N, C-alpha and C positions, 0 to 999 in steps of 0.2 A: 504493499500500500504505500502510496506517496501523499506526502502532505500538500495540500493545494497553496497553490503560489503565495496568496496573501498573508498567509501564516507564517511562512520561512524566510523572515528577513534575514537569516544568517546565511544566505547564498553567496554572501560575500566572499566565500571561502572558495568558490568557484575558479577564484583567479589562479588557483594553482593548476589548472589543466596544462599537462605537459604537451608540447608538440614536438617532441625530439625526433630527430632524421633517424630512423632505423635503418635505412639502407646505405648512408652515407659511409665512405671509407675511413680508416682510423687515421686521425691526423695527431700529430704531436704539439705540445705547447711546453713554454718554460715554466720553470716553478714558480717564480714571481707572477704573482696575478696582477693586472693593470686593469683599473676601473675607468672607463670611457664615458664621456657625455657628447657623441659626435653632432657637428652640425647637421648633417645632411639627415641624420636618424631623427633629430628634434623637428627638423622641417616635415618629414612625414607623419610623425604623430601629431603635429599641429594641424596639417591639412585634414588628417582623418577627424581630429577633434571638431573641426568646423564644418563638417559634413552632417546632414540631418540624421544619418545612422549614429554616428560618433556623439550627436546630443540627446539622442531619445534612448538608446541603449544604455542602462546604467550599468552594466557590467563589462562592457568593451572598453571605453576611454573612462579613466578616472576624472571625476567631475567634484566641483562643490568644494575646491580651495582655491586660495589667492592666486595662484600661478595660472590657474584654469580661467579665472575670473579676468586676469589681466591679459590673457591670449584673446579671449573672446572679444574683448573690448578693441584692442589694438587692430585686430583684424576684420572688425565690423565692416569697414569701408570696402572689402573685396569679397563680403560675404554672398555676392551674384556671381562671382568668377566662375566661369564655365567649367574650371577643373573639379569643383566640389561636387557638382552633379555627376561627373563622369566617374568618381571615385568612391560614389556613395553606395558602400557595400551593405552587406547584410550577415547575420548569423549565418545563414545558408551558404553564402559567398564566403566563407571565413577564409580559404586559401589566398583569395585574391586580396583580402584585407591583410592577412599576415605577411604575405609577398610583399605588397606595396611598402608595408612599414618596414620589414626587415631588409628587403633588397636595397634601399636606399643606403645601407651601410657602404654598398660597393660603389658609391659615388663620391666625386669630390669636385669643388669649383676651380675652375681654370682662371687664368689672368683676367679673363672678361667677364668674372663672377657668373658664369654658365655652367651648369652642371654637365659633367662628362662621367662614363663609367671608368673605372679605373682597375677594376678586377672581373674576373669570371666567377662571380658568385650569385647563385639564385636559391632561394628559401626554399621553394617547392617546383618540382619538375613539373614542366610544362605551363608554369605561369611567370609571367615578365610585366605586370602591370604598370611597375614605376618605369621601365623602358617606354612601354606603350603609350604614356601620357608625358613623355619628357617634355615635348614642346609646351604644352600647357603649364607643367609645373615650374620651367623656366620663366614662363610669362608670369605665374603667380608671385614668384620670388620677386620679380621687376615691379610689378604693380603693389604689391603688398610692403616694399621695403623690409623683406624677411631678415636679411644680413644684419640691417640696422638694428632690429628687434633682439636678435640673437646675441649681438655684442653688448646691449643696454644690459641684458639678463645673464652675463657672464659669472657675476658674482654669485648669484642664485645657483646656476649651475655646478659652480665650483663646491659651493656648501653642501649641496645634496650629495655629491659624490664623496666628499669629505666624511659625511655623516655615515653613509654606506659603508665605507672602508673600515671606520671604526667600530661598528656594530655586528657585522655580519659574520664574524669569525673566519675570514677568508683562509688565513695560514693554517687555522685550526683542521678546517676541512680537507685541503690538499694535503696537510702532513699526515692525517687520519687514513685518507684513501690510499696514499702511496704505500703506508705501512701495511695496510690490508690487502692490496691488490697489486703492489709494484709500481714502479714508475713507469708509465704509459707514454710520456713524453720526455722530448730531451731538453735540454737546458738552453739551447740555441733557438727555440721555437717560442711562440706566444700563445698567452691564454688571457682573453680579454674579457670583461663584464661590460656589456653595453646597458646603458640606463636612459630613461625618460621617464619623468612621473606619470606621463598618460598612460602608460602600459598597465592595463589591469587584469587582462586575461592572457591565456596563450604565452606561456614561458617557452622560449626555444634556445635548444643547445644545436649548433651548427658549426660545421667545418667551414671555414671561409676559404682557405686556400692550402698548399702543400706545407704550411708552417704556422698556421694561426687556426686557433678555434675560438669560439666566443659563445657567450651565455647573453641572450637578450632577456631581460629578468624583469619581474615586477618590484617596484620598491615598496616597502613596507610604509603604511601610512604615518606613523610614528617619526619617520626618518623627514616627513614633509612639514612637520610640526615644528615649533620655534624651539623645543628642547627634545634633546635624545633621550628615548626612553631608558630607564634602567632597571625596568621590570623583566625579569629573567625570562618569565612566562611569554612575554611578548616577542623578545628576542629567539627564544628556544623555537615558537612557533613560526617566525617570520622567514627565517633562515631555511626551512625546510623548501621554500620555493628555489632558492639557489642549488641547495645541495642535490636535490633529486633531479637536477639538471647536470651538474658537475659530475656526479658519479656516474651518469651514465658513460662518461669517457673512460671509466675503469671498469664497470659491471659489463658494458657490451662486449669489448675486446676479450673479457674473461668467459662470458657465455659462449663466444664464438670458439673458444678452444675447446670448450665442453660442449659444442654443438651436436656431437652424434649422442652424447648422454641425455642432452636435453630432449632431442628427438624422440628416444626410445623411453624416457621417465615421465616427460611433461607433456600432458595432453591438453593443449590451450583452449579446446572447445568445452572441458571440464571446468575450466578455471576462471572463465571470463564470461560475461553477460552484455553483449553490444557495447562492448568498449570502443571498439573501431581500430584495436590493436591487432588483431588476429586477421590480417591480411597481407602477410609476408608473400612475396613472390613464389619462394620456395615451400609455403606452409608450414614452417616449421615450428612456429609458436614461438620463436625467440623474444619478439617484441613483447608480448604477454609477461614471459618470464622475467625479462628484463625490469618490468615495471613494478613486479613483485618484488623482485631483488632491491631496486633503488630505494623503494619505499622502506623496507624492512632494514636496510644497511643505515638509514637515517635513524631508525630508532635505537640502533647501536651505538652512534654517535651521541643520540640525547643521554643514554645510559652513562657515557663517558663524561660529558661536559655538564649535564643538567640533571643529575641523578636524581634530585628531590622531586622535580615535576615532570620527569620522563614519561612515566605511565599515563598520565593525565594527558600531556600535550600528543603522546604518541597515539592514544586512544582517538583523540578528535580527528587526527589523520587517517586513521582506519575507517572513521566513518565516511569521510571525504573520499577515500578510495573505494570503499563499496559504491558509493554513489556515482562513480566513474564506471562501474562494470566490473571491479575486481571485486567480486563477492565476498572473497576468502582471505582479504588481506590481514585481518587481525590472527587468523589461524596461522597463516604462513609466517608472519612477523615472530609470534610467539615461539614457534618452532626453530626458526633461526637464531633468534635470542638464547634459547635454551643450548642449542649446540653450540653456540659461540661462548657460554659462560663454562660450559662443560668441556670444553677443548683443551688438548693438552698444551702445555707450554711451548711456544714456538709455532704453533699454528696460526693461519689467518683466515679470514673471510674465503680468500681465493681457495685455501684447502679445503673448505667446508662444502664446497660444490658438489661432490660425489654424495656426501651425506645427505643433503638437503634434497638431492634429486631422487635418493633411493626412498626417501620419506614420500616425496610427491607421487612417487610411483604405486606406493602403497595406499595412500591416503585417499587419492583421486578416484578410487574405485566406489568410494562410500561417499563421496562429497554431497553434502545436501543443504539446502538454505531454509532454516526454520521460519515460520511465517505465524501471524497471528490470523487464526481462523475463525475467530469469534471472541467478541462483537465483530461484526463486518464494519464497513464504512460509518454506520450511525447505529445507534440504539437508543430506545425511548425509555427514560427513567424518571421517576418522580422527585423532583430536586426540595426535599425535606430531611432536615436531621442529617445523620451520615447514610450515605448511600453505599451499598454493597455492590461491588463490581466484580465479574467473574472474566478472566481472558483465558482463552482455549489455545493451545498452540500445535502446530503441524508434527512436532517432534518433541521428545524430553528435553527439558532446559536445565541450566544449572541453577539448583534451589538457593539463590542468594537471599542473605537475610535484610538486604536493602536493594531497591530497585529505584532508578532515577526516572521522573516522566516530567516533561515539559507541559505544564499546565497552561491553557490558554484559550481566549474567546474569539480569536481570529481578529480582532481589533486592536486593543489597547492592552490588555492583560497577556503577560507573557512571565512566567514564573518556574524556576526548579524546585521540585519537591521530592524528597528523598522517601518513598515509601518504606515503612519497616513495622516490624510487629507491635511494637510499643504505641505508636501514634497510630497505626493504619490496620492492625490487626492482620498484618501479612501473612499469607499462609500458602503453602504448595502442596499439589496433591503428590500422592507417593510416587507415581512414576514422572512427575516433574512437567506435565503437559497441561496444568491447569495452575492458574495463580488468581489468588482471591485477596481483595484489601477493601478498606472501608476508607470513605472520604468525604467531608462536609462540603456540597456544592453551594456557591453563591446563587442567589435568585434574582441577580440583576441583568442575567441573560439568559435567553431562551435555549443556549446551545453552547457546548465547550468540547475542547479538544484533549486529548491526552497524546502525547508524542513521545517516542521512545527513540533511543539510540541516533541522537543528534549532537552537534557542537555544543560541547559544554558537559555533557552527561558523564557523571562520574561512576554510576553502577549501572551498566548496560544490562540488556536482556541478552543472553547468549546460551546457545545450545550446550548440552553436555559434551558433544564433539569439540567446543570450542569456536563455534561460528556464531557470529552475530547476526540478529534477525536485521532485515533491512533497513538500512540507514534512513531515518526518517518516518518509519511506520508510525501509524496513529489510527485512532479511533474516535468518533464523535459522540457525544450522547446530548440528546435533546429532552428537554422538560415536557413531561405529558400534560 
């Protein structure tokens, strides 16, 4: 069951959707990471932010911050420029949107302030929208005085880059990945992180040329504020975006080394549900396995650097990965964590590939996703005194003493409630397929929602096999 759109304001988390190039060749980069704020990349992002789609889709382009408002005001005189209609993309045309945004990195200004392609880099094979609109783009640059605007805001760009470098554990990430997977890049090559505050969705890890790799990444909200966040939870959560792009440069080559073992022991059809990653040319399922690995490796990094909050933050991202179609993320992650904790001294994550693949071969035969089968989407209950509610599941669940629900009315009310035996008479059936609890429902609304396994849930519903019920599962109660 999926929560209806007006309830789930936590869909901000979709910014972490990954668009890693799964078929690109292995490229090397130097150990020192360079953070960039390229002029041409900012140009592309500004153009997309000025389009109708950029203004109306609340997840594609970051909005409602001072610099966004400054851009809208400065470029208002060219709001009718024909370029903006020509590149007015949509969620369905995401490859064009992403290619326009990221291909801009391959261009530079010549001595006449005209954009020219400087390298043979394309984000998505078969798409070249930046090239196709180059004449209009150059006209837009001239008509809008873009280069003057960029120069005026150089201090802002530098401050964003500096804050990013100070908070995102860049060196710690690289050192961890090198230790666990070996050095995948040479010291002569380049590793760049490319920034724009407008990027709100679709992070990308791309090979630029034979000596350069780059991550086109989302900037955490707190970096754009006046003060740098010192909250560990904020930092631990936000670095996921970069980490799960960066570690593809280590996980993917390792998976390729174990390709035959992956093909034999990992059936991608059983591990994903409409994720869009199970479409490799060779149908090997490597892309699906790599997604599970990259997100699980992040949890191990959390254990090392954010041990007190690692479980909570990692669980949140398991909910998100479930929502992306990787329904057994928590199960896979916990197994890899266990193998890592129990490994012999001197072994690394790379050495654990045979063991995790031996496990997937055995466990995938019995993979099932638990569901709430009753009540259905809605049930009628009299809102008076303590209301008794019974939930039936499709399979036995772990009989936890506490279960977190997000209680809401679909409008203004939204609160986390930890259901337990003391306050709610929480009880499980002997076989774990039935959960009962009591709760007093306010009478100010005609209907309320109980949502489970969503961002911020500390005590999830999880099967005895270790599989979470679908992220965002809910049911609705209506006053008789």
